[in-house]
N, C-alpha and C positions, 0 to 999 in steps of 0.2 A: 215617593208617597207609598206607605206600606199599610196594609190592613192589619189591625191588631185584634186579637181575640183573647179575652180574659174573662174572669168572673169572680164573684166573691168567695166561691169555694176555693179553699187553699190547694196549692199544687206542690207536691213534694219534689225536691230537686233530684233529677236523675244523676246517679253517680257514675264516674268512669268505670270501665270494666274491672280495673284492678282494685277498685274500692267498694264494689258491690257486696252486699251481704251474701255469703255462701250458705247454701242449704246444708244442714247437717245430715250426714248419711245415717241411716237407721241400722241398728244392730240386726244381724241375721236372726231369724226366728229361733234357730237352735241355740244361739248364744243368749238371746233375750230370756229364754226359758230357764237358764241356769244362772243368770246374773242376779246380783243382789245390790241393793243400794241402802245407804244410811238414811233413815227418815228423821229429818230435822224437826224438832219441836221448839218453836220460838218461845222465848220467855214472856210472861205476862207483863213484866215491867223491865224492858230492856235498858241496859246501860248504853252509853254513846257508842262504844266500840262493838256492841252486838249488832248495831245497825250498819256501821261502816266497815268494820274489819271483816265481817263474814259476808255481808251484803247478800243475804238470802232473798230469794225472789219467789213470789207465788201469790195466788189469789186470796189466801187466808192470812197474809202478812201485810202490815202497813208499809207502803212503798218508801216512806220517809224514815221512820224510826225502827222498823223491823218488828214492831210489837205483834204478838199473835192476836188475831181478830176474833171476837166472839159476838154473839147477837147483842150483847150489852155495850160494846165499844166500837162496833164496826160502822163505817160510813163509806161513801164513795166520793172521791174528789174529782170534780170536773177538770179535765186537763185545760180546756179553755173555759174560764170561769163563766158562771151563769150571767153575770152582769154584762160581759162582753158579748155573749151570744144574744142577749136581749137587745143590746144597743145596735147591733149590726145584723139582726134577723138571721142568725146562724143556725138556729135550732134545727131546721130541716135541710141546711146545706151540708155538703160532704167534704171530707178531707181524703185525699188520695194517699194510700199507704205504700210502703216500699215495694210490695208485690203487684202494684197496679190496681188493686181493689179499692173500693171507697167505703168510708164509714161515716155516718152522720155525726156531726159535732156533739149532738145531745147524748149520744151513747159512748162518747170517748171519755170514759171514766176509769179510774184506777183505785184499788183498795187502799183505804187510809183509816187510821184510828181517829176517833172523834177529837181527841186532844190536839193532834197535829192539824186536823181539818178546821175545827171551829176556833182554835186559839192561835196557833203559830202561823198557819198559812192565811187565816182570815185577816190578821193584821196587815200582812203584805198586800192582799187583794184589795182591802179597803183603801190603803194608801195609793195604790196604782189607779184604782177606779176614780178617786177624786182628782188625781193629777191628769189623767187622760181627759176627763171632762173639762178641765181648765185649759188644756192645750200643751203644746211642745215645751214652752218655757217651764211650766210646772213639772213636766216629766223630767226635764233636765235637772230641775232642782231637787228631785228625789235623791236620796243617798244611793250611791252606786251599788251598795250591798242589797238594798231593797229591789232595785231593778234587776240585778243579777239573779237573785233568788226567784223572782217572778218569771223571768225568761227561762231560767234553768228548770223550773218546775214544769213548764210547758214542753220544752224539748225532751227532757228526761222522761216526762210522763208519757209522751207519744211513744218513745222507744220502749218504755216499760210495758205499755199496753201491747205493743207489737211483739214483745217477748212473751206475752200470755196467749197470743193468737197463733193459730197454725198457718203455715204458708198457704195451704189449701184448706180453707175453713169448712169445706164440704167433706173433707177426709180427716177424721180425728187423729189418725196415726202418722200424719206427715210431720215434717220438721217445723219448728217454730219460725214465725216470720222473722224475728230477730233472735238468733241463737243466744243462749245464756252466756257463752264465753264472750260475746261482744258486749253484753251489758256489764260483765265483770271488768272489762277494760275501762269502764267509766267509774271505777271505784273512787278515784280522787275527786271527780266531779260530784259524785254522791256525797263524799266527805264534805265538800264545800257547801253543798245544799243543806247540810246540818246546821249551818250558821243561822237558819231561821228559828231554830229551837234551842241552841246553846250559844253562849257568847264566843265569838271567833274573831280574832284580830289578824288582818293581813298586814304584816310588818313591812312598810315602805314599798309596797307593790299592790297590784290588784290582778286577779287571775284572768280577767276578761277584757276585751275591747268592746265598748258599747258606744254607739253613735245615735244621736237623736236629731231628727230633722223636722222642719215645718213644711207641711204639704198643702197643696190646693185640693179641695174636695170636689169630687164629681157631683154634678147636679142630680145624678141617679144614686139614691142611697144604697142600692145593691152593690155599688162598686166603690164603697168607702172603706171596705175591709179587704185585706189580702194577707196571705201568709206564705212564707217560703222557708225551707230549711235545707241544710246540707249536713246530714248526720255524721259523715266521716270526719268533718272538721269542727263539729258542734257549732255550726253557723245557723243563725236564726234571724228572720226579718218579719216584721209586722207593720202593716199600714192600718191605722185606726183613725179614720176621719182625717184631721189635720196633723196627726202625729205619725211620724215614720221612725221606726227603730230598726237598726241592723247591728248585729253583734256576732262576735266569735267568742265563745264562752270558755275556751281553755287554751288560749294562746299566750298566757302569761302577760297579757296587756301589750303585746308587741305592736299590734297595729295602732293602738291608741297612742303609744309613745312615739311611734314613727310617723304617723300620718294624720293625727288629730288636727294639727295646725293647718295642714293642707285642706282637709275636708271642711274645716270651719268656714272656708270661703263660700260654701254653699248654704250658709245660714243667712246670707243677705237677701235672698229671695225665697218666697214659698215655692217649693218644687212641684212641678207637674208630676203626676204618678209615674209617668214613663221615665222621667229623670231619676226618680227614687229607685225604680227597678234597675236602672243603669248603675247606681251606687251599690245596690245589693249584689249585682253581678261582679262588680269590681272588688268589693270586700270579700265575697265568697271565693273568688278566684285567687286573690292574694293569700287567703288562708290555705289554699291547696299547695302553695309554694313554700310555706313555712317549714323549715327543715330541722326544727328543734323539738324536743319533748321536755317541757318545763319540769323541773325537779324541785321538790320542796322538803323542808325540815319542819316538823311539827313539835311543839312543846306544850305541855299542859301546866298552866299556872293557876293560882287561886282564883283569879278573876276571869280568865278566858283561855281558850286555846290559841296559842300563838303560831302563826304560819309564816315561814320565811321562804322566799323563793331564791334558789341559786341563780347566779347571773346567767342569762340566756346565752350570752356570747361564749361563756366558759373559757377554755383554753384554745378554742378553735379560731383559726383565722378566716374560716369560711363565713360568708355573709349569712344572715338569718334566713334569707329567702333565695330560692332557686331562681333561675332566669325566667323572665316573663316572656310568654309566647303570645303574640297578637292573635294568631289564628285560633289557638285554644281558648283564649279569652273571648273571642268573637263567637265561638260556639256556645259558651255559657251565656253571653249577652243575648244571643238569638233565642235561647231557651226561655230566659226570664222575660224578655220583652215581647216575644211572639213575632218579631220581625224576621223575615227570611234571611238565612245566613248569607245568601248570595248578594243581598242588599247591604248587609252590615259590613262584610269583609271584602276588601279589594286587595288581592295579592300584590306585593308580598307582605306589606306591613300596615295598610290603611284600615282603620276601624271607625265606623260611624260613632259619633257622640251626640247626645242631646244636651249634655251638661254644659258644654263649652261652646263659645262662638269660635269662628275661624281664627281670631286673634288670641285664643286661649283663655279669655276672660269668661266668668260664669254667665250663663245664658238664661234669660227669663222666658219661659214658655207659658202663655196664658191659656188656662184650661177652657176659658170661654170661647176662644177662637180655635183651639185645638181640643175638642171634646174628648173625654176619656170614658170608655174605650171608643176608638174611632181611628180615622186616618190621621197620620202625623207627618210632618215634613222633617227629614233628617238633615244633618250637617256633617260633612266629612271632617275627620280629625286632620 
């Protein structure tokens, strides 16, 4: 019996020490006084590669297309859309940032031009809004590209916002919460995000692994939403009422190809929120073991941008994933579920599971008899 603590305010995933964002050191004052920098002026009407090739970042630029913002074309894009905040009363709830500080969902906005906001992104938001209202089956029926763009905008938008904020918001001269070089490493992800505004064809592959599950809803509306992410692997998970989504947005579709058929076994029952968090921990940990960097070829045709992914296996005989460590996985499982590590892990290899019965078959956990949040009964693997 373990006591669980959670809430509807999102909690960012703590990264291992070797994956945490490093603070940028500041130039010595003497060097800062003599240093010069080029002042970039964004075009009024950017071409595609102005946005993705240069990937300039700033408060006066559209985060998506790179357009220079003016009083006439500027808007602010809510990273978590207003319809989502209204449905799950997130307006005054807070999201924990990478430095441990919190920011209200309502103020989590990024600069965006009106064309991208009200036309390109609006189409995606409306489609996802309708699907979430109808439930998991409708969300699964969405095109993968629609779901990918929606999830990517949220995760990239949070990182973009953190790239505009200082690590210590009370000290304007400190390093940025997410250094610009880290955002630059997301250039290919930003490229794929352009598929919301320009035709883009992923030829015989998809860049992400996205899984949708049917969940049981808590009787308390405050606990019908949850958010988790793992920026180092571009992992993201959301609980929205009866809809649960967990995704890795830049693994070249590796988890989807390798494990989708196995995870489909959990579609037969609506999952308890605790079971969903176990799946989140599983997918997120698997993503940390992925030892490939997907490589792509891009071609511009008359109709669309064509993207081809090079084979993930390549010429290497090494498996796509490093060896699984039960103890390390149990640490991540403890973080996401709120259960004590000492209860979850029994050395040397035993880890508690709520997803499966002792015989290995999927387990149904009734939220009416095991309220969420609250005390739950565990089962050893």
